[in-house]
gemmi code that builds the backbone of each chain (N, CA, C; Angstrom):
import gemmi

chains = {
    "A": [
        ("UNK", (-16.316, 3.821, -4.156), (-16.913, 4.264, -2.893), (-16.038, 5.330, -2.252)),
        ("UNK", (-16.534, 6.542, -2.188), (-15.781, 7.644, -1.588), (-15.915, 7.627, -0.073)),
        ("UNK", (-14.829, 7.954, 0.602), (-14.859, 8.099, 2.055), (-14.904, 9.587, 2.386)),
        ("UNK", (-15.900, 9.989, 3.168), (-16.062, 11.393, 3.572), (-15.743, 11.507, 5.053)),
        ("UNK", (-14.828, 12.397, 5.391), (-14.520, 12.684, 6.792), (-15.322, 13.924, 7.201)),
        ("UNK", (-16.197, 13.737, 8.177), (-17.125, 14.823, 8.511), (-16.393, 16.064, 9.029)),
        ("UNK", (-15.436, 15.885, 9.927), (-14.710, 17.055, 10.440), (-14.005, 17.793, 9.306)),
        ("UNK", (-13.390, 17.035, 8.402), (-12.699, 17.661, 7.274), (-13.686, 18.374, 6.352)),
        ("UNK", (-14.880, 17.818, 6.208), (-15.895, 18.445, 5.346), (-16.230, 19.851, 5.847)),
        ("UNK", (-16.335, 19.994, 7.160), (-16.674, 21.316, 7.711), (-15.530, 22.324, 7.569)),
        ("UNK", (-14.316, 21.801, 7.358), (-13.170, 22.706, 7.180), (-13.110, 23.296, 5.784)),
        ("UNK", (-13.914, 22.737, 4.864), (-13.768, 23.137, 3.456), (-14.574, 24.372, 3.073)),
        ("UNK", (-15.369, 24.910, 4.003), (-16.149, 26.106, 3.672), (-16.428, 26.889, 4.954)),
        ("UNK", (-16.717, 28.168, 4.767), (-16.964, 29.043, 5.905), (-18.402, 29.562, 5.934)),
        ("UNK", (-18.992, 29.695, 4.740), (-20.296, 30.354, 4.624), (-21.353, 29.668, 5.483)),
        ("UNK", (-22.115, 30.455, 6.225), (-23.201, 29.896, 7.029), (-24.488, 29.840, 6.203)),
        ("UNK", (-25.389, 28.953, 6.607), (-26.698, 28.786, 5.970), (-26.579, 28.497, 4.478)),
        ("UNK", (-25.562, 27.735, 4.103), (-25.342, 27.370, 2.702), (-24.858, 25.919, 2.658)),
        ("UNK", (-25.791, 24.956, 2.691), (-25.425, 23.542, 2.806), (-24.552, 23.056, 1.653)),
        ("UNK", (-23.611, 22.181, 1.986), (-22.737, 21.531, 1.008), (-23.079, 20.051, 0.933)),
        ("UNK", (-22.988, 19.499, -0.281), (-23.331, 18.098, -0.504), (-22.185, 17.189, -0.061)),
        ("UNK", (-22.478, 16.254, 0.848), (-21.454, 15.322, 1.327), (-21.630, 13.936, 0.726)),
        ("UNK", (-22.882, 13.511, 0.475), (-23.131, 12.179, -0.087), (-24.538, 12.134, -0.662)),
        ("UNK", (-24.714, 11.295, -1.688), (-26.019, 11.084, -2.319), (-26.335, 9.599, -2.307)),
        ("UNK", (-27.601, 9.264, -1.990), (-28.018, 7.856, -2.033), (-29.528, 7.779, -2.063)),
        ("UNK", (-30.024, 6.864, -2.899), (-31.462, 6.583, -2.944), (-32.320, 7.838, -3.155)),
        ("UNK", (-31.828, 8.766, -3.953), (-32.576, 9.991, -4.203), (-32.555, 10.985, -3.049)),
        ("UNK", (-31.757, 10.680, -2.046), (-31.626, 11.547, -0.873), (-30.229, 12.168, -0.853)),
        ("UNK", (-30.076, 13.239, -0.087), (-28.770, 13.872, 0.031), (-28.383, 14.108, 1.484)),
        ("UNK", (-27.136, 13.822, 1.779), (-26.547, 14.171, 3.064), (-25.753, 15.453, 2.852)),
        ("UNK", (-26.092, 16.471, 3.615), (-25.448, 17.768, 3.458), (-24.821, 18.183, 4.785)),
        ("UNK", (-23.787, 18.994, 4.693), (-23.205, 19.590, 5.896), (-23.435, 21.096, 5.815)),
        ("UNK", (-23.739, 21.697, 6.967), (-24.032, 23.131, 6.974), (-23.531, 23.757, 8.270)),
        ("UNK", (-23.030, 24.978, 8.137), (-22.696, 25.779, 9.312), (-23.833, 26.770, 9.542)),
        ("UNK", (-24.360, 26.781, 10.738), (-25.502, 27.632, 11.059), (-25.114, 28.583, 12.185)),
        ("UNK", (-25.550, 29.823, 12.069), (-25.285, 30.783, 13.147), (-26.376, 31.837, 13.124)),
        ("UNK", (-26.985, 32.066, 14.271), (-28.088, 33.018, 14.362), (-29.394, 32.382, 13.911)),
        ("UNK", (-30.353, 33.233, 13.535), (-31.699, 32.760, 13.192), (-31.883, 32.670, 11.686)),
        ("UNK", (-32.529, 31.613, 11.233), (-32.873, 31.475, 9.822), (-34.288, 32.028, 9.627)),
        ("UNK", (-34.892, 31.748, 8.486), (-36.254, 32.211, 8.191), (-37.256, 31.077, 8.461)),
        ("UNK", (-38.466, 31.466, 8.832), (-39.542, 30.478, 8.961), (-39.862, 29.899, 7.584)),
        ("UNK", (-39.993, 28.581, 7.527), (-40.327, 27.927, 6.264), (-40.785, 26.502, 6.547)),
        ("UNK", (-41.333, 25.869, 5.511), (-41.589, 24.428, 5.586), (-41.244, 23.809, 4.230)),
        ("UNK", (-41.110, 22.488, 4.245), (-40.860, 21.736, 3.007), (-42.096, 20.882, 2.769)),
        ("UNK", (-42.936, 21.278, 1.811), (-44.244, 20.612, 1.674), (-44.153, 19.103, 1.466)),
        ("UNK", (-43.097, 18.636, 0.782), (-43.023, 17.208, 0.440), (-41.805, 16.501, 1.008)),
        ("UNK", (-41.100, 17.136, 1.920), (-39.839, 16.541, 2.378), (-39.719, 16.578, 3.889)),
        ("UNK", (-39.564, 15.403, 4.505), (-39.096, 15.349, 5.885), (-37.628, 15.774, 5.889)),
        ("UNK", (-37.209, 16.426, 6.972), (-35.843, 16.949, 7.026), (-35.193, 16.557, 8.354)),
        ("UNK", (-34.070, 15.886, 8.245), (-33.339, 15.475, 9.448), (-32.238, 16.483, 9.760)),
        ("UNK", (-32.190, 16.927, 11.007), (-31.103, 17.770, 11.524), (-30.298, 16.935, 12.527)),
        ("UNK", (-29.008, 16.921, 12.356), (-28.118, 16.185, 13.266), (-26.995, 17.157, 13.644)),
        ("UNK", (-26.943, 17.523, 14.909), (-25.947, 18.493, 15.359), (-24.636, 17.770, 15.667)),
        ("UNK", (-23.583, 18.165, 14.972), (-22.257, 17.573, 15.160), (-21.462, 18.374, 16.189)),
        ("UNK", (-21.633, 19.686, 16.164), (-20.918, 20.547, 17.115), (-21.775, 21.780, 17.369)),
        ("UNK", (-21.834, 22.243, 18.607), (-22.628, 23.421, 18.939), (-24.033, 23.036, 19.384)),
        ("UNK", (-24.908, 24.019, 19.328), (-26.290, 23.836, 19.784), (-27.243, 24.469, 18.779)),
        ("UNK", (-28.373, 23.812, 18.601), (-29.365, 24.280, 17.636), (-30.761, 24.191, 18.251)),
        ("UNK", (-31.525, 25.264, 18.081), (-32.929, 25.224, 18.474), (-33.781, 25.162, 17.206)),
        ("UNK", (-34.719, 24.234, 17.175), (-35.698, 24.197, 16.092), (-36.982, 24.796, 16.645)),
        ("UNK", (-37.290, 26.003, 16.231), (-38.555, 26.618, 16.642), (-39.679, 26.078, 15.759)),
        ("UNK", (-40.798, 25.773, 16.387), (-41.964, 25.234, 15.685), (-43.168, 26.098, 16.018)),
        ("UNK", (-44.051, 26.291, 15.034), (-45.218, 27.147, 15.266), (-46.213, 26.505, 16.234)),
        ("UNK", (-46.376, 25.204, 16.110), (-47.489, 24.525, 16.779), (-47.058, 23.709, 17.993)),
        ("UNK", (-45.771, 23.645, 18.232), (-45.266, 22.814, 19.330), (-44.158, 23.581, 20.039)),
        ("UNK", (-43.775, 23.109, 21.230), (-42.626, 23.737, 21.903), (-41.361, 23.615, 21.062)),
        ("UNK", (-40.449, 24.562, 21.261), (-39.155, 24.478, 20.594), (-38.452, 23.182, 20.980)),
        ("UNK", (-37.609, 22.699, 20.064), (-36.757, 21.553, 20.371), (-35.309, 22.015, 20.396)),
        ("UNK", (-34.573, 21.570, 21.395), (-33.167, 21.928, 21.514), (-32.303, 20.718, 21.205)),
        ("UNK", (-31.386, 20.880, 20.282), (-30.478, 19.802, 19.894), (-29.043, 20.210, 20.240)),
        ("UNK", (-28.385, 19.374, 21.044), (-26.967, 19.571, 21.331), (-26.144, 18.636, 20.461)),
        ("UNK", (-24.836, 18.752, 20.546), (-23.955, 17.883, 19.750), (-24.286, 16.419, 20.024)),
        ("UNK", (-24.448, 15.648, 18.969), (-24.775, 14.232, 19.107), (-26.267, 13.958, 19.144)),
        ("UNK", (-27.072, 14.978, 18.943), (-28.524, 14.788, 18.945), (-29.113, 15.131, 17.583)),
        ("UNK", (-30.176, 14.412, 17.232), (-30.828, 14.623, 15.942), (-32.341, 14.587, 16.091)),
        ("UNK", (-33.006, 15.173, 15.106), (-34.461, 15.150, 15.063), (-34.934, 15.332, 13.632)),
        ("UNK", (-36.167, 14.919, 13.372), (-36.749, 15.012, 12.034), (-37.929, 15.986, 12.060)),
        ("UNK", (-37.870, 17.015, 11.226), (-39.014, 17.904, 11.032), (-39.852, 17.319, 9.902)),
        ("UNK", (-41.101, 16.910, 10.193), (-41.916, 16.278, 9.148), (-42.269, 17.257, 8.023)),
        ("UNK", (-42.531, 16.701, 6.853), (-42.966, 17.508, 5.712), (-44.154, 18.374, 6.104)),
        ("UNK", (-44.120, 19.609, 5.648), (-45.241, 20.506, 5.868), (-45.245, 21.226, 7.204)),
        ("UNK", (-44.328, 20.890, 8.088), (-44.295, 21.513, 9.418), (-43.414, 22.760, 9.366)),
        ("UNK", (-44.014, 23.910, 9.683), (-43.267, 25.159, 9.627), (-42.267, 25.209, 10.781)),
        ("UNK", (-41.040, 25.589, 10.446), (-39.986, 25.594, 11.461), (-38.984, 26.705, 11.176)),
        ("UNK", (-38.240, 27.064, 12.214), (-37.162, 28.039, 12.080), (-35.971, 27.565, 12.907)),
        ("UNK", (-34.887, 27.211, 12.230), (-33.674, 26.833, 12.966), (-32.971, 28.089, 13.496)),
        ("UNK", (-32.530, 28.015, 14.740), (-31.822, 29.129, 15.368), (-30.596, 28.564, 16.089)),
        ("UNK", (-29.417, 29.052, 15.719), (-28.187, 28.576, 16.362), (-27.630, 29.682, 17.245)),
        ("UNK", (-27.446, 29.334, 18.499), (-26.866, 30.276, 19.466), (-25.359, 30.069, 19.424)),
        ("UNK", (-24.672, 30.847, 18.602), (-23.268, 30.578, 18.285), (-23.209, 29.730, 17.036)),
        ("UNK", (-22.007, 29.328, 16.660), (-21.848, 28.528, 15.447), (-22.212, 27.072, 15.729)),
        ("UNK", (-23.053, 26.507, 14.875), (-23.391, 25.085, 14.974), (-23.012, 24.398, 13.671)),
        ("UNK", (-22.388, 23.230, 13.808), (-22.081, 22.389, 12.638), (-23.127, 21.287, 12.598)),
        ("UNK", (-23.849, 21.226, 11.481), (-25.042, 20.396, 11.399), (-25.011, 19.546, 10.132)),
        ("UNK", (-25.462, 18.302, 10.249), (-25.694, 17.442, 9.091), (-27.186, 17.425, 8.788)),
        ("UNK", (-27.524, 17.590, 7.527), (-28.908, 17.530, 7.066), (-29.080, 16.292, 6.207)),
        ("UNK", (-30.247, 15.678, 6.317), (-30.555, 14.569, 5.425), (-31.954, 14.782, 4.896)),
        ("UNK", (-32.102, 14.812, 3.584), (-33.396, 15.148, 2.978), (-33.368, 14.749, 1.508)),
        ("UNK", (-34.524, 14.755, 0.838), (-34.547, 14.365, -0.578), (-33.709, 15.319, -1.443)),
        ("UNK", (-33.078, 14.768, -2.465), (-32.352, 15.598, -3.419), (-33.291, 16.665, -3.961)),
        ("UNK", (-32.774, 17.886, -4.088), (-33.577, 18.973, -4.618), (-34.296, 19.790, -3.569)),
        ("UNK", (-34.207, 19.380, -2.310), (-34.855, 20.156, -1.246), (-34.134, 21.488, -1.088)),
        ("UNK", (-34.878, 22.590, -1.178), (-34.270, 23.919, -1.029), (-34.185, 24.293, 0.450)),
        ("UNK", (-33.121, 25.017, 0.784), (-32.926, 25.348, 2.199), (-34.053, 26.212, 2.757)),
        ("UNK", (-34.669, 27.031, 1.901), (-35.732, 27.919, 2.384), (-37.137, 27.358, 2.123)),
        ("UNK", (-37.219, 26.143, 1.561), (-38.521, 25.502, 1.380), (-39.507, 26.376, 0.639)),
        ("UNK", (-40.677, 26.607, 1.270), (-41.752, 27.360, 0.628), (-41.666, 28.866, 0.887)),
        ("UNK", (-40.631, 29.313, 1.567), (-40.508, 30.754, 1.864), (-39.868, 31.452, 0.666)),
        ("UNK", (-40.572, 32.435, 0.124), (-40.080, 33.118, -1.075), (-39.616, 34.535, -0.743)),
        ("UNK", (-38.683, 35.033, -1.547), (-38.253, 36.424, -1.425), (-37.490, 36.738, -0.153)),
        ("UNK", (-36.892, 35.720, 0.450), (-36.166, 35.961, 1.703), (-34.717, 36.364, 1.474)),
        ("UNK", (-34.217, 36.105, 0.264), (-32.807, 36.354, -0.010), (-31.881, 35.334, 0.625)),
        ("UNK", (-32.430, 34.286, 1.202), (-31.611, 33.297, 1.921), (-31.486, 31.971, 1.179)),
        ("UNK", (-32.141, 31.864, -0.005), (-32.060, 30.617, -0.753), (-30.656, 30.429, -1.324)),
        ("UNK", (-30.113, 29.210, -1.174), (-28.772, 28.917, -1.692), (-28.811, 27.617, -2.472)),
        ("UNK", (-28.100, 27.605, -3.598), (-27.872, 26.355, -4.305), (-26.988, 25.463, -3.436)),
        ("UNK", (-27.233, 24.169, -3.516), (-26.365, 23.239, -2.792), (-25.090, 23.041, -3.594)),
        ("UNK", (-23.969, 23.454, -3.027), (-22.686, 23.285, -3.707), (-22.028, 21.996, -3.248)),
        ("UNK", (-21.162, 21.464, -4.105), (-20.396, 20.293, -3.689), (-19.276, 20.763, -2.767)),
        ("UNK", (-18.707, 19.823, -2.029), (-17.631, 20.167, -1.097), (-16.374, 20.597, -1.831)),
        ("UNK", (-16.274, 20.243, -3.090), (-15.065, 20.574, -3.846), (-15.084, 22.008, -4.358)),
        ("UNK", (-16.236, 22.682, -4.350), (-16.313, 24.033, -4.912), (-15.521, 25.030, -4.055)),
    ],
    "B": [
        ("UNK", (-42.002, 16.123, 17.252), (-40.626, 15.899, 16.799), (-39.811, 15.304, 17.939)),
        ("UNK", (-39.395, 14.064, 17.765), (-38.599, 13.390, 18.795), (-37.134, 13.777, 18.663)),
        ("UNK", (-36.467, 13.920, 19.796), (-35.032, 14.159, 19.811), (-34.336, 12.849, 20.176)),
        ("UNK", (-33.402, 12.431, 19.323), (-32.647, 11.193, 19.535), (-31.210, 11.565, 19.877)),
        ("UNK", (-30.734, 11.043, 20.992), (-29.331, 11.229, 21.375), (-28.559, 9.979, 20.936)),
        ("UNK", (-27.598, 10.183, 20.063), (-26.923, 9.032, 19.447), (-26.160, 8.202, 20.483)),
        ("UNK", (-25.422, 8.853, 21.367), (-24.686, 8.083, 22.378), (-25.646, 7.273, 23.244)),
        ("UNK", (-26.759, 7.899, 23.642), (-27.743, 7.186, 24.463), (-28.363, 6.026, 23.692)),
        ("UNK", (-28.560, 6.203, 22.402), (-29.152, 5.133, 21.584), (-28.290, 3.878, 21.627)),
        ("UNK", (-26.973, 4.069, 21.578), (-26.080, 2.900, 21.607), (-26.050, 2.218, 22.973)),
        ("UNK", (-26.474, 2.947, 24.007), (-26.501, 2.353, 25.346), (-27.701, 1.433, 25.545)),
        ("UNK", (-28.675, 1.516, 24.637), (-29.926, 0.803, 24.862), (-29.923, -0.655, 24.408)),
        ("UNK", (-28.841, -1.089, 23.791), (-28.797, -2.492, 23.353), (-27.340, -2.955, 23.306)),
        ("UNK", (-27.163, -4.259, 23.368), (-25.824, -4.840, 23.361), (-25.561, -5.677, 22.122)),
        ("UNK", (-26.625, -6.261, 21.568), (-26.471, -7.243, 20.490), (-25.733, -6.639, 19.291)),
        ("UNK", (-24.773, -7.391, 18.771), (-24.062, -6.929, 17.575), (-24.771, -7.428, 16.309)),
        ("UNK", (-24.536, -6.716, 15.220), (-25.098, -7.067, 13.904), (-26.620, -7.157, 13.938)),
        ("UNK", (-27.251, -6.285, 14.710), (-28.710, -6.256, 14.813), (-29.163, -4.801, 14.903)),
        ("UNK", (-29.310, -4.146, 13.748), (-29.588, -2.699, 13.720), (-30.889, -2.335, 14.435)),
        ("UNK", (-30.847, -1.187, 15.111), (-32.031, -0.625, 15.770), (-32.460, 0.644, 15.046)),
        ("UNK", (-33.773, 0.851, 14.989), (-34.322, 2.015, 14.284), (-34.216, 3.269, 15.150)),
        ("UNK", (-33.550, 4.292, 14.636), (-33.411, 5.552, 15.371), (-34.334, 6.637, 14.823)),
        ("UNK", (-34.576, 6.658, 13.509), (-35.446, 7.684, 12.915), (-35.911, 7.214, 11.535)),
        ("UNK", (-37.095, 7.676, 11.143), (-37.654, 7.373, 9.822), (-37.994, 8.673, 9.116)),
        ("UNK", (-37.689, 8.739, 7.829), (-38.055, 9.928, 7.057), (-38.009, 9.604, 5.579)),
        ("UNK", (-38.979, 10.108, 4.837), (-38.999, 9.997, 3.373), (-38.826, 8.559, 2.883)),
        ("UNK", (-39.387, 7.611, 3.611), (-39.266, 6.215, 3.207), (-37.901, 5.603, 3.499)),
        ("UNK", (-37.061, 6.344, 4.198), (-35.717, 5.887, 4.553), (-35.646, 5.671, 6.065)),
        ("UNK", (-34.650, 4.930, 6.484), (-34.476, 4.702, 7.921), (-33.037, 4.959, 8.350)),
        ("UNK", (-32.919, 5.631, 9.485), (-31.631, 5.799, 10.157), (-31.580, 4.755, 11.263)),
        ("UNK", (-30.549, 3.918, 11.199), (-30.419, 2.832, 12.171), (-29.081, 2.962, 12.882)),
        ("UNK", (-29.031, 2.444, 14.101), (-27.769, 2.358, 14.832), (-27.446, 0.881, 15.008)),
        ("UNK", (-26.174, 0.550, 14.882), (-25.771, -0.853, 14.982), (-24.402, -0.961, 15.631)),
        ("UNK", (-24.259, -2.014, 16.435), (-22.948, -2.356, 16.976), (-22.385, -3.506, 16.145)),
        ("UNK", (-21.183, -3.332, 15.642), (-20.571, -4.331, 14.762), (-19.275, -4.819, 15.395)),
        ("UNK", (-19.036, -6.111, 15.295), (-17.779, -6.661, 15.816), (-17.452, -7.931, 15.042)),
        ("UNK", (-16.247, -7.987, 14.511), (-15.846, -9.138, 13.709), (-16.325, -8.992, 12.274)),
        ("UNK", (-16.413, -10.126, 11.588), (-16.749, -10.114, 10.163), (-18.215, -10.485, 9.955)),
        ("UNK", (-18.880, -9.776, 9.053), (-20.246, -10.110, 8.666), (-20.190, -11.028, 7.444)),
        ("UNK", (-21.331, -11.221, 6.788), (-21.383, -12.081, 5.598), (-21.323, -11.219, 4.336)),
        ("UNK", (-20.783, -11.774, 3.273), (-20.811, -11.104, 1.980), (-22.265, -10.997, 1.511)),
        ("UNK", (-22.656, -9.826, 1.029), (-24.020, -9.644, 0.533), (-24.084, -8.351, -0.275)),
        ("UNK", (-25.205, -8.199, -0.978), (-25.477, -6.898, -1.610), (-26.956, -6.594, -1.455)),
        ("UNK", (-27.307, -5.341, -1.659), (-28.707, -4.897, -1.627), (-29.062, -4.471, -3.048)),
        ("UNK", (-29.825, -5.309, -3.759), (-30.020, -5.063, -5.201), (-30.619, -3.687, -5.522)),
        ("UNK", (-31.470, -3.178, -4.621), (-32.173, -1.926, -4.924), (-31.886, -0.808, -3.939)),
        ("UNK", (-30.910, -0.970, -3.082), (-30.711, 0.028, -2.020), (-29.250, 0.422, -1.898)),
        ("UNK", (-28.978, 1.731, -2.042), (-27.684, 2.259, -1.611), (-27.673, 2.241, -0.082)),
        ("UNK", (-26.509, 2.019, 0.499), (-26.423, 1.900, 1.959), (-25.295, 2.772, 2.480)),
        ("UNK", (-25.640, 3.676, 3.390), (-24.635, 4.552, 3.989), (-24.157, 3.979, 5.314)),
        ("UNK", (-22.845, 3.914, 5.486), (-22.213, 3.541, 6.754), (-21.521, 4.779, 7.315)),
        ("UNK", (-21.796, 5.073, 8.592), (-21.167, 6.225, 9.249), (-20.639, 5.720, 10.581)),
        ("UNK", (-19.335, 5.719, 10.717), (-18.737, 5.193, 11.946), (-18.724, 6.284, 13.019)),
        ("UNK", (-19.366, 5.995, 14.136), (-19.432, 6.932, 15.271), (-18.296, 6.665, 16.241)),
        ("UNK", (-17.959, 5.403, 16.425), (-16.882, 5.027, 17.350), (-16.270, 3.724, 16.854)),
        ("UNK", (-14.958, 3.636, 16.916), (-14.285, 2.414, 16.476), (-13.841, 2.526, 15.019)),
        ("UNK", (-13.585, 1.377, 14.430), (-13.076, 1.318, 13.058), (-13.809, 0.225, 12.295)),
        ("UNK", (-14.061, 0.497, 11.028), (-14.795, -0.453, 10.191), (-14.117, -0.556, 8.826)),
        ("UNK", (-13.961, -1.792, 8.374), (-13.495, -2.007, 7.005), (-14.663, -2.504, 6.168)),
        ("UNK", (-14.853, -1.888, 5.011), (-15.832, -2.381, 4.051), (-15.047, -3.110, 2.969)),
        ("UNK", (-15.121, -4.433, 2.995), (-14.479, -5.211, 1.949), (-15.385, -5.235, 0.723)),
        ("UNK", (-14.765, -5.077, -0.451), (-15.504, -5.042, -1.714), (-14.880, -6.075, -2.652)),
        ("UNK", (-15.696, -6.731, -3.463), (-15.168, -7.759, -4.361), (-14.330, -7.174, -5.489)),
        ("UNK", (-14.764, -6.030, -5.983), (-14.203, -5.508, -7.235), (-13.271, -4.313, -7.034)),
        ("UNK", (-13.156, -3.858, -5.792), (-12.353, -2.664, -5.520), (-11.553, -2.895, -4.246)),
        ("UNK", (-10.552, -2.053, -3.999), (-9.823, -2.171, -2.730), (-10.768, -1.953, -1.533)),
        ("UNK", (-10.416, -2.552, -0.405), (-11.181, -2.320, 0.818), (-11.194, -0.824, 1.154)),
        ("UNK", (-12.259, -0.422, 1.833), (-12.319, 0.945, 2.353), (-12.294, 0.889, 3.880)),
        ("UNK", (-11.491, 1.763, 4.472), (-11.387, 1.813, 5.928), (-12.051, 3.082, 6.441)),
        ("UNK", (-12.969, 2.913, 7.359), (-13.691, 4.045, 7.944), (-13.364, 4.117, 9.434)),
        ("UNK", (-12.855, 5.264, 9.857), (-12.631, 5.517, 11.278), (-13.768, 6.372, 11.819)),
        ("UNK", (-13.772, 6.608, 13.113), (-14.822, 7.425, 13.735), (-14.900, 8.781, 13.032)),
        ("UNK", (-16.112, 9.184, 12.656), (-16.305, 10.448, 11.972), (-16.223, 10.331, 10.458)),
        ("UNK", (-16.095, 9.117, 9.960), (-16.028, 8.933, 8.505), (-17.203, 8.106, 8.018)),
        ("UNK", (-17.645, 8.401, 6.798), (-18.792, 7.714, 6.212), (-18.536, 7.392, 4.748)),
        ("UNK", (-19.290, 6.418, 4.253), (-19.231, 6.059, 2.844), (-20.529, 5.394, 2.425)),
        ("UNK", (-20.785, 5.385, 1.131), (-22.009, 4.808, 0.589), (-21.644, 3.609, -0.289)),
        ("UNK", (-22.198, 2.447, 0.035), (-22.070, 1.273, -0.833), (-23.241, 1.302, -1.800)),
        ("UNK", (-22.973, 1.436, -3.103), (-24.080, 1.540, -4.059), (-24.890, 0.243, -4.143)),
        ("UNK", (-26.133, 0.384, -4.542), (-27.010, -0.770, -4.750), (-26.320, -1.769, -5.664)),
        ("UNK", (-26.448, -3.056, -5.317), (-25.929, -4.117, -6.165), (-24.463, -4.432, -5.978)),
        ("UNK", (-23.768, -3.640, -5.171), (-22.328, -3.859, -4.967), (-22.116, -4.810, -3.784)),
        ("UNK", (-21.492, -5.946, -4.074), (-21.274, -6.929, -3.020), (-20.218, -6.408, -2.034)),
        ("UNK", (-20.529, -6.539, -0.749), (-19.627, -6.000, 0.265), (-19.692, -6.857, 1.527)),
        ("UNK", (-18.659, -6.720, 2.336), (-18.617, -7.398, 3.631), (-18.038, -6.433, 4.660)),
        ("UNK", (-18.854, -5.999, 5.620), (-18.333, -5.148, 6.695), (-17.551, -6.005, 7.693)),
        ("UNK", (-16.403, -5.501, 8.110), (-15.567, -6.185, 9.099), (-15.104, -5.150, 10.130)),
        ("UNK", (-15.427, -5.409, 11.393), (-15.036, -4.479, 12.456), (-13.933, -5.127, 13.287)),
        ("UNK", (-12.813, -4.434, 13.375), (-11.691, -4.900, 14.185), (-11.910, -4.341, 15.595)),
        ("UNK", (-12.541, -5.120, 16.455), (-13.027, -4.591, 17.736), (-14.449, -4.107, 17.572)),
        ("UNK", (-15.004, -3.535, 18.611), (-16.393, -3.065, 18.558), (-16.475, -1.727, 17.830)),
        ("UNK", (-17.376, -1.644, 16.858), (-17.615, -0.388, 16.150), (-19.082, 0.007, 16.324)),
        ("UNK", (-19.302, 1.288, 16.634), (-20.660, 1.835, 16.697), (-20.900, 2.581, 15.393)),
        ("UNK", (-21.936, 2.161, 14.673), (-22.131, 2.619, 13.302), (-23.571, 3.074, 13.099)),
        ("UNK", (-23.744, 4.146, 12.344), (-25.065, 4.575, 11.883), (-25.236, 4.125, 10.440)),
        ("UNK", (-26.393, 3.551, 10.150), (-26.743, 3.134, 8.795), (-27.877, 4.005, 8.290)),
        ("UNK", (-27.851, 4.326, 7.017), (-28.975, 5.033, 6.416), (-29.299, 4.332, 5.111)),
        ("UNK", (-30.560, 3.916, 4.985), (-30.963, 3.119, 3.812), (-32.482, 3.111, 3.720)),
        ("UNK", (-33.040, 2.629, 2.607), (-34.505, 2.614, 2.476), (-35.145, 1.706, 3.529)),
        ("UNK", (-36.327, 2.112, 3.985), (-37.092, 1.269, 4.904), (-37.269, -0.106, 4.287)),
        ("UNK", (-37.122, -1.138, 5.101), (-37.308, -2.500, 4.622), (-36.027, -3.169, 4.155)),
        ("UNK", (-34.914, -2.425, 4.122), (-33.648, -3.028, 3.717), (-33.204, -4.043, 4.771)),
        ("UNK", (-32.961, -5.269, 4.350), (-32.520, -6.306, 5.284), (-31.016, -6.245, 5.476)),
        ("UNK", (-30.576, -6.559, 6.678), (-29.138, -6.454, 6.973), (-28.295, -7.395, 6.113)),
        ("UNK", (-28.870, -8.537, 5.731), (-28.104, -9.506, 4.941), (-28.388, -9.409, 3.441)),
        ("UNK", (-29.234, -8.454, 3.035), (-29.475, -8.232, 1.615), (-29.896, -9.497, 0.893)),
        ("UNK", (-29.148, -9.838, -0.169), (-29.493, -10.986, -1.010), (-28.855, -12.296, -0.538)),
        ("UNK", (-28.174, -12.262, 0.589), (-27.528, -13.488, 1.097), (-28.550, -14.299, 1.884)),
        ("UNK", (-28.753, -15.532, 1.462), (-29.774, -16.371, 2.115), (-29.115, -17.481, 2.923)),
        ("UNK", (-29.841, -17.916, 3.952), (-29.396, -19.071, 4.720), (-28.152, -18.827, 5.559)),
        ("UNK", (-27.876, -17.570, 5.878), (-26.660, -17.275, 6.646), (-26.892, -17.346, 8.148)),
        ("UNK", (-28.167, -17.316, 8.555), (-28.469, -17.253, 9.981), (-28.175, -15.903, 10.603)),
        ("UNK", (-27.845, -14.912, 9.796), (-27.461, -13.587, 10.331), (-28.539, -12.525, 10.101)),
        ("UNK", (-29.643, -12.892, 9.433), (-30.694, -11.907, 9.173), (-31.398, -11.536, 10.484)),
        ("UNK", (-31.614, -10.227, 10.698), (-32.285, -9.744, 11.903), (-33.377, -8.755, 11.523)),
        ("UNK", (-34.516, -8.876, 12.197), (-35.545, -7.849, 12.091), (-34.993, -6.557, 12.699)),
        ("UNK", (-35.391, -5.420, 12.128), (-34.985, -4.142, 12.721), (-35.915, -3.849, 13.895)),
        ("UNK", (-35.349, -3.795, 15.081), (-36.142, -3.496, 16.272), (-36.079, -2.006, 16.566)),
        ("UNK", (-37.102, -1.526, 17.250), (-37.060, -0.132, 17.681), (-36.127, -0.022, 18.881)),
        ("UNK", (-35.702, 1.175, 19.184), (-34.797, 1.377, 20.326), (-35.483, 1.101, 21.644)),
        ("UNK", (-36.799, 1.120, 21.634), (-37.539, 0.925, 22.887), (-37.682, -0.541, 23.257)),
        ("UNK", (-37.425, -1.460, 22.288), (-37.601, -2.885, 22.599), (-36.592, -3.340, 23.656)),
    ],
}
model = gemmi.Model(1)
for chain_id, residues in chains.items():
    chain = gemmi.Chain(chain_id)
    for i, (resn, *xyz) in enumerate(residues, 1):
        res = gemmi.Residue()
        res.name, res.seqid = resn, gemmi.SeqId(i, " ")
        for name, pos in zip(("N", "CA", "C"), xyz):
            atom = gemmi.Atom()
            atom.name, atom.element = name, gemmi.Element(name[0])
            atom.pos, atom.b_iso = gemmi.Position(*pos), 0.0
            res.add_atom(atom)
        chain.add_residue(res)
    model.add_chain(chain)
structure = gemmi.Structure()
structure.add_model(model)
structure.setup_entities()
């Protein structure tokens, strides 16, 4: 059983919008990501996605509903199929929880923003 | 999309060893629990279980391996089928992540410690 220190995990990489794998269980993955600025609009057709803000502030823009604002210590789940755009005003440290294999850009193609999930050791 | 504030979630109940449901996604559940003292030895035959300590300290005793100590900001996954006993020295606020329907006492019967997972609104 590995022990993961969340603060230390965020110290191991600098790249924004490139989630790192922190833990795997039950076919799901816990990832850590640094977010800054606006991402691309996308959805995950088959995956609910949990955002948990550890540090900073994150806005989840939604096409069909008002934006949601998450501060440090707050989390929310974007349901499968719901188009969303995460926007961080400044640097935000965020934990993601979603099925293994979920791509960061979901169904959005040709954005140049798709990243493989790297392990924290890379 | 509901926004859950983790600190506020822990303010909504006092009972120890009785997880509350904070979020559901992909057939999994994020629960918050207050732990104090020693729980019962048990395993979850089909469920990996993530422990994430938000406040306090938690020891995960394992039959076949050295104990693991988790402080605030640290997490670990107990694999399915691995017998374990959580022990909190003082009050620990912990987030659990596991498949929906996972019982707190797993395969341990007759302990008197099994609790239904209540919603935070109860």
